[in-house]
VOPAGU-2260 file (C-alpha; in pm, 1 decimal, decimal comma):
REM VOPAGU-2260
SITE   aa  ch    i         X         Y         Z
SITE  MET   A    0    7931,0    9661,8   14242,3
SITE  LYS   A    1    7689,6    9656,4   13903,0
SITE  ASN   A    2    7528,8    9330,7   13899,9
SITE  ILE   A    3    7591,8    9110,7   13597,2
SITE  LEU   A    4    7320,0    9182,2   13356,2
SITE  GLU   A    5    7441,8    9587,1   13415,2
SITE  GLN   A    6    7795,8    9435,4   13374,0
SITE  MET   A    7    7656,6    9295,9   13011,7
SITE  SER   A    8    7524,6    9584,8   12923,8
SITE  LEU   A    9    7710,9    9762,7   12592,3
SITE  THR   A   10    7474,0   10075,9   12643,4
SITE  GLY   A   11    7641,1   10393,7   12553,5
SITE  LYS   A   12    7957,0   10187,9   12409,6
SITE  LYS   A   13    8126,1   10297,6   12094,6
SITE  ALA   A   14    8204,1    9952,6   11862,7
SITE  LEU   A   15    8363,5    9935,5   11538,1
SITE  VAL   A   16    8334,1    9577,5   11313,4
SITE  THR   A   17    8518,1    9491,0   11047,0
SITE  GLY   A   18    8365,9    9267,4   10780,2
SITE  GLY   A   19    8070,1    9363,7   10895,9
SITE  ALA   A   20    7830,7    9406,4   10587,4
SITE  ARG   A   21    7719,9    9042,4   10621,1
SITE  GLY   A   22    7797,9    8678,3   10749,0
SITE  LEU   A   23    7910,7    8580,8   11102,5
SITE  ASN   A   24    8092,4    8985,2   11180,2
SITE  TYR   A   25    7720,5    9081,2   11111,5
SITE  SER   A   26    7503,2    8895,6   11356,5
SITE  ILE   A   27    7815,6    8996,0   11572,9
SITE  ALA   A   28    7759,1    9379,1   11503,4
SITE  GLU   A   29    7336,5    9289,8   11522,0
SITE  GLY   A   30    7403,8    9146,3   11877,1
SITE  LEU   A   31    7622,7    9461,2   11989,7
SITE  CYS   A   32    7351,0    9630,9   11890,7
SITE  GLU   A   33    7110,0    9443,5   12103,1
SITE  ALA   A   34    7301,4    9520,7   12384,1
SITE  GLY   A   35    7295,8    9879,0   12353,8
SITE  ALA   A   36    7614,7    9990,4   12145,6
SITE  ASP   A   37    7640,9   10247,6   11894,7
SITE  VAL   A   38    7805,5   10035,9   11613,4
SITE  VAL   A   39    8016,0   10174,5   11254,0
SITE  LEU   A   40    8052,1    9863,6   10997,1
SITE  LEU   A   41    8357,7    9851,5   10785,2
SITE  ASP   A   42    8353,4    9689,5   10456,4
SITE  ILE   A   43    8445,3    9639,9   10066,6
SITE  SER   A   44    8086,0    9585,5    9980,3
SITE  GLU   A   45    7866,2    9817,5    9904,7
SITE  ALA   A   46    7608,3    9616,4   10106,4
SITE  VAL   A   47    7745,8    9783,2   10396,3
SITE  PHE   A   48    7492,1   10099,8   10384,3
SITE  GLU   A   49    7199,5    9879,0   10366,7
SITE  SER   A   50    7337,3    9684,0   10676,5
SITE  ALA   A   51    7392,6    9962,4   10865,4
SITE  LYS   A   52    7008,3   10097,9   10797,1
SITE  THR   A   53    6896,2    9768,2   10874,1
SITE  LEU   A   54    7085,7    9749,5   11198,2
SITE  SER   A   55    7008,2   10093,5   11302,8
SITE  GLN   A   56    6638,3    9964,0   11314,4
SITE  LEU   A   57    6761,6    9806,9   11676,7
SITE  GLY   A   58    6774,6   10152,5   11777,0
SITE  THR   A   59    7152,5   10207,0   11839,4
SITE  LYS   A   60    7360,2   10443,0   11593,3
SITE  VAL   A   61    7492,1   10221,8   11317,0
SITE  TYR   A   62    7700,7   10348,0   11002,8
SITE  GLY   A   63    7877,8   10209,4   10739,5
SITE  VAL   A   64    8170,1   10292,6   10590,9
SITE  LYS   A   65    8333,4   10116,2   10307,3
SITE  GLY   A   66    8696,3   10057,1   10152,7
SITE  ASP   A   67    8994,0    9801,3   10133,8
SITE  LEU   A   68    9103,2    9725,9   10385,9
SITE  SER   A   69    9435,9    9568,3   10283,1
SITE  ASP   A   70    9554,0    9909,8   10152,7
SITE  THR   A   71    9667,3   10062,0   10421,1
SITE  SER   A   72    9609,9   10415,8   10334,2
SITE  ASP   A   73    9226,7   10304,0   10266,9
SITE  LEU   A   74    9258,6   10139,2   10635,6
SITE  ASP   A   75    9402,5   10492,2   10739,9
SITE  ARG   A   76    9076,7   10646,9   10591,7
SITE  MET   A   77    8827,0   10390,0   10730,2
SITE  TYR   A   78    8939,8   10394,1   11083,4
SITE  ALA   A   79    8914,2   10835,7   11077,6
SITE  GLU   A   80    8545,5   10813,4   10904,4
SITE  ALA   A   81    8489,8   10564,5   11136,9
SITE  LEU   A   82    8624,0   10741,5   11481,3
SITE  ASP   A   83    8453,5   11065,8   11342,2
SITE  TYR   A   84    8078,0   10900,7   11353,5
SITE  LEU   A   85    8180,9   10773,9   11724,3
SITE  GLY   A   86    8284,8   11099,5   11805,8
SITE  GLY   A   87    8631,3   11041,8   11888,5
SITE  ARG   A   88    8615,3   10736,4   12134,1
SITE  LEU   A   89    8655,6   10339,1   12081,2
SITE  ASP   A   90    8548,6   10072,9   12292,9
SITE  ILE   A   91    8502,4    9763,9   12120,8
SITE  LEU   A   92    8677,9    9682,7   11816,3
SITE  ILE   A   93    8543,2    9322,2   11635,5
SITE  ASN   A   94    8880,0    9280,5   11442,8
SITE  GLY   A   95    8701,3    8997,6   11155,6
SITE  ALA   A   96    8673,4    9089,0   10801,3
SITE  GLY   A   97    8874,5    8774,4   10604,3
SITE  ILE   A   98    8864,5    8589,9   10314,1
SITE  GLN   A   99    8920,5    8236,5   10179,8
SITE  TYR   A  100    9128,3    8049,4    9901,9
SITE  ARG   A  101    9107,2    7688,9    9850,7
SITE  CYS   A  102    9407,5    7504,6    9663,5
SITE  LEU   A  103    9686,6    7250,4    9731,0
SITE  ALA   A  104    9967,9    7364,8    9920,3
SITE  LYS   A  105   10146,7    7287,0    9608,5
SITE  ASP   A  106    9989,7    7448,3    9363,0
SITE  PHE   A  107    9913,0    7767,9    9601,4
SITE  PRO   A  108    9905,8    8073,9    9392,8
SITE  GLU   A  109   10126,1    8362,9    9494,6
SITE  ASP   A  110    9919,0    8603,7    9421,9
SITE  GLN   A  111    9619,8    8446,4    9637,2
SITE  TRP   A  112    9873,9    8348,4    9917,4
SITE  ARG   A  113    9948,8    8754,8    9946,2
SITE  ARG   A  114    9611,8    8851,6    9927,8
SITE  VAL   A  115    9484,4    8630,9   10238,2
SITE  LEU   A  116    9766,0    8729,9   10442,8
SITE  ASP   A  117    9707,2    9086,2   10345,2
SITE  LEU   A  118    9384,8    9124,0   10433,6
SITE  ASN   A  119    9348,3    8794,5   10710,9
SITE  LEU   A  120    9680,0    8902,6   10921,4
SITE  ASN   A  121    9803,7    9227,2   10814,6
SITE  ALA   A  122    9500,8    9456,8   10809,9
SITE  LEU   A  123    9384,3    9249,5   11083,4
SITE  PHE   A  124    9729,2    9361,1   11308,7
SITE  PHE   A  125    9679,3    9704,0   11138,3
SITE  MET   A  126    9372,6    9800,7   11197,4
SITE  ALA   A  127    9445,4    9651,4   11591,0
SITE  GLN   A  128    9738,2    9879,1   11610,2
SITE  ARG   A  129    9557,4   10203,0   11485,8
SITE  ALA   A  130    9259,4   10074,1   11776,7
SITE  GLY   A  131    9485,5    9991,9   12036,5
SITE  ARG   A  132    9643,2   10364,3   12010,1
SITE  THR   A  133    9310,7   10468,2   12073,6
SITE  MET   A  134    9234,0   10305,8   12371,4
SITE  LEU   A  135    9517,7   10317,9   12569,7
SITE  LYS   A  136    9476,8   10657,7   12537,7
SITE  GLN   A  137    9139,1   10618,8   12711,6
SITE  GLY   A  138    9274,2   10338,6   12976,6
SITE  TYR   A  139    8991,5   10114,5   12841,4
SITE  GLY   A  140    8868,5    9857,0   12555,6
SITE  ARG   A  141    8805,2    9564,0   12445,8
SITE  LEU   A  142    8951,0    9427,9   12082,8
SITE  ILE   A  143    8820,0    9077,0   11976,0
SITE  ASN   A  144    8989,4    8868,6   11719,7
SITE  ILE   A  145    8816,2    8669,5   11494,3
SITE  ALA   A  146    9011,6    8341,3   11454,8
SITE  SER   A  147    8954,8    8025,0   11340,9
SITE  LEU   A  148    8950,1    7624,3   11432,0
SITE  SER   A  149    9283,9    7661,8   11185,1
SITE  SER   A  150    9421,9    7842,0   11457,7
SITE  PHE   A  151    9484,2    7495,6   11614,3
SITE  ASP   A  152    9480,0    7284,0   11336,1
SITE  GLY   A  153    9582,4    7256,6   10970,2
SITE  ALA   A  154    9339,6    7115,6   10717,1
SITE  SER   A  155    9429,0    7006,1   10407,3
SITE  MET   A  156    9344,2    7334,6   10097,6
SITE  ILE   A  157    9364,9    7628,6   10261,2
SITE  ALA   A  158    9750,9    7694,2   10365,1
SITE  ALA   A  159    9691,2    8093,8   10336,7
SITE  TYR   A  160    9383,8    8103,7   10560,5
SITE  THR   A  161    9560,3    7835,1   10789,0
SITE  ALA   A  162    9865,6    8038,4   10798,3
SITE  SER   A  163    9659,7    8383,9   10894,6
SITE  LYS   A  164    9474,9    8247,5   11137,0
SITE  GLY   A  165    9750,3    8081,8   11370,7
SITE  GLY   A  166    9888,2    8444,5   11341,0
SITE  VAL   A  167    9540,9    8570,7   11474,0
SITE  ALA   A  168    9586,0    8297,0   11784,5
SITE  GLN   A  169    9957,3    8459,7   11840,1
SITE  LEU   A  170    9921,1    8782,2   11786,7
SITE  THR   A  171    9569,4    8797,9   11991,8
SITE  LYS   A  172    9860,4    8682,7   12301,5
SITE  VAL   A  173   10107,3    8910,6   12208,7
SITE  LEU   A  174    9821,2    9267,5   12236,3
SITE  SER   A  175    9714,8    9103,6   12549,6
SITE  THR   A  176   10040,2    9073,0   12729,6
SITE  GLU   A  177   10128,9    9413,3   12610,3
SITE  TRP   A  178    9809,5    9560,4   12625,6
SITE  ALA   A  179    9642,6    9412,2   13007,8
SITE  GLU   A  180    9789,2    9639,9   13245,3
SITE  GLN   A  181    9626,8    9947,0   13053,0
SITE  GLY   A  182    9263,9    9845,0   13057,4
SITE  VAL   A  183    9292,6    9712,9   12720,0
SITE  ASN   A  184    9197,0    9333,3   12714,6
SITE  VAL   A  185    9214,0    9139,9   12414,1
SITE  ASN   A  186    9073,3    8815,0   12310,3
SITE  ALA   A  187    8965,6    8626,6   11981,5
SITE  ILE   A  188    8682,2    8407,2   11922,2
SITE  ALA   A  189    8758,6    8092,2   11659,4
SITE  PRO   A  190    8419,8    7990,5   11515,6
SITE  GLY   A  191    8435,7    7656,2   11411,1
SITE  TYR   A  192    8267,5    7500,7   11095,0
SITE  MET   A  193    8002,6    7744,3   11043,3
SITE  ASP   A  194    7722,5    7747,5   10767,8
SITE  THR   A  195    7794,2    8094,9   10588,1
SITE  ALA   A  196    7900,9    8170,4   10215,8
SITE  LEU   A  197    8298,6    8136,7   10327,0
SITE  ASN   A  198    8201,2    7721,8   10339,8
SITE  THR   A  199    7983,7    7741,9   10047,2
SITE  THR   A  200    8189,8    7536,6    9834,8
SITE  LEU   A  201    8318,8    7319,9   10144,3
SITE  MET   A  202    7957,0    7215,6   10239,5
SITE  ALA   A  203    7866,5    7137,0    9837,0
SITE  ASP   A  204    8124,9    6837,8    9913,9
SITE  GLN   A  205    7857,2    6612,6   10024,4
SITE  GLU   A  206    8081,7    6353,0   10155,8
SITE  ARG   A  207    8325,0    6666,1   10323,1
SITE  TYR   A  208    8026,5    6793,8   10470,7
SITE  ARG   A  209    7882,4    6450,2   10622,5
SITE  GLU   A  210    8237,8    6333,3   10831,8
SITE  ILE   A  211    8269,0    6700,9   10942,6
SITE  THR   A  212    7918,0    6716,4   11085,2
SITE  LEU   A  213    7950,5    6342,8   11214,0
SITE  ARG   A  214    8315,6    6454,9   11387,0
SITE  ILE   A  215    8104,7    6783,1   11573,7
SITE  PRO   A  216    7933,3    6646,4   11901,7
SITE  ALA   A  217    7629,1    6924,4   11873,4
SITE  HIS   A  218    7589,2    6705,4   11527,0
SITE  ARG   A  219    7505,9    7049,6   11312,6
SITE  TRP   A  220    7705,2    7310,4   11167,6
SITE  GLY   A  221    7698,5    7676,6   11342,4
SITE  GLN   A  222    7480,0    7925,5   11260,5
SITE  PRO   A  223    7610,8    8325,4   11256,8
SITE  GLU   A  224    7432,3    8398,0   11554,7
SITE  ASP   A  225    7607,2    8127,4   11768,9
SITE  LEU   A  226    7880,7    8381,0   11819,9
SITE  LYS   A  227    7633,3    8691,1   11945,0
SITE  GLY   A  228    7653,2    8555,7   12334,4
SITE  LEU   A  229    8036,2    8531,4   12346,0
SITE  ALA   A  230    8056,2    8846,6   12158,4
SITE  VAL   A  231    7926,1    9088,0   12410,5
SITE  PHE   A  232    8038,6    8898,0   12676,3
SITE  LEU   A  233    8417,8    8971,5   12587,0
SITE  ALA   A  234    8282,5    9319,8   12459,7
SITE  SER   A  235    8122,3    9403,0   12799,4
SITE  ASP   A  236    8284,8    9468,2   13135,4
SITE  ALA   A  237    8163,0    9130,2   13286,4
SITE  SER   A  238    8500,6    8997,2   13078,0
SITE  GLU   A  239    8717,4    9248,2   13256,9
SITE  TYR   A  240    8971,8    8940,1   13404,4
SITE  MET   A  241    8974,2    8786,7   13078,3
SITE  THR   A  242    9249,4    8842,9   12802,7
SITE  GLY   A  243    9454,3    8638,7   12604,9
SITE  GLN   A  244    9222,6    8416,4   12531,1
SITE  ILE   A  245    9138,6    8208,8   12211,3
SITE  ILE   A  246    8785,4    8067,9   12206,8
SITE  PRO   A  247    8628,0    7774,0   12003,5
SITE  VAL   A  248    8255,2    7817,9   11918,6
SITE  ASP   A  249    8276,8    7461,6   11749,7
SITE  GLY   A  250    7988,9    7250,4   11878,5
SITE  GLY   A  251    8244,5    7077,0   12073,7
SITE  TYR   A  252    8463,9    6965,0   11757,6
SITE  LEU   A  253    8768,8    7014,1   11901,3
SITE  SER   A  254    8695,9    6811,7   12229,6
SITE  LYS   A  255    8641,4    6504,0   12011,1
């Protein structure tokens, strides 16, 4: 049997990271590269190519693919291109692309509701579906969805985001139930309050920022690198008997 460090290695593994040009997903991709995986970043931003170039300096192969995941036909093109880069094999999917829109529920615009759900939930499912087909044929895979604290509770001003992340948690459980016997593990990481561009507006509200920070037992907001260790574990053979879990990385926020 391999020792634990050998089990945690991702050397030779092939990974795909959606929304990987920046933020939390970029940091997770960095962790996968550091553990030895070849990675394809998918993102709507032109920055995806520069991010891939930067990560490739860690010593593994990293590629960027630009496109709109909320457009199913473009998603199909992006997935096919990514799989081609990876030589037809996919061991790891980090399903993390997402957006936010803040508004009271009674005033929430229909177009913004659909926009958030289309990327955060619909595109996540369709990417999981395509990756799942590849992994099931292989008899092996690690699918990691990016959920949220909003998968557990309901914060004001983010009705669409909360609905989407609640869906991500339940979808993770469904996929894990259907695919575990065939060697494909499906789990989710639920980041807490993170110091990223997605939370710029919230962090600018000094009173709310202080309230949240006081609620966090670690007394700080999370940084993107705080997700690396868990992501590598879930992507590795060390997590072989773990599936269907939604795991908070929140500095203890949900425990208080």
